[in-house]
C-alpha positions, 0 to 999 in steps of 0.5 A: 500499499504505501507503496503505491501511495509512493508511485501516485504520489512520486509526480509530485516528489518529481522521480529521478531524469531516468524514472527511479524511485530514490530512497526520498522517495520511497522515505516520504511514501512512507512516511504518508501511509504510517500518518495515513494509517494513525489517523485512521486507527480504530478506537479498538485497536483495527483500522480504517483502511479505505476511503473513496476519494471521489465521496471523502467516505469511509466504505462500510464494513471491514475486512479480516485479512485487509485487516493484516496487511494493514497490521503489516504494513506498519510494521513494516514501516515501524522495521524501516524507521522505528518511532514511539 
């Protein structure tokens, strides 16, 4: 998910001349992914992992596999850049 976010946002950060993903772009993507998930964490600890960009609504329902993916993403982001 974070890599997808980075690819979507990369034009605003400016790709390198040879269109390669740089560490700077990846770091910014990971930071944005972490911020999104932390801002969307529910009181019980699970995540609102989807957001409709057109309507601004959060889809109803929940999916255990997607919850696991969101938690796994947070664990990998933390492994790359540990913060409290």
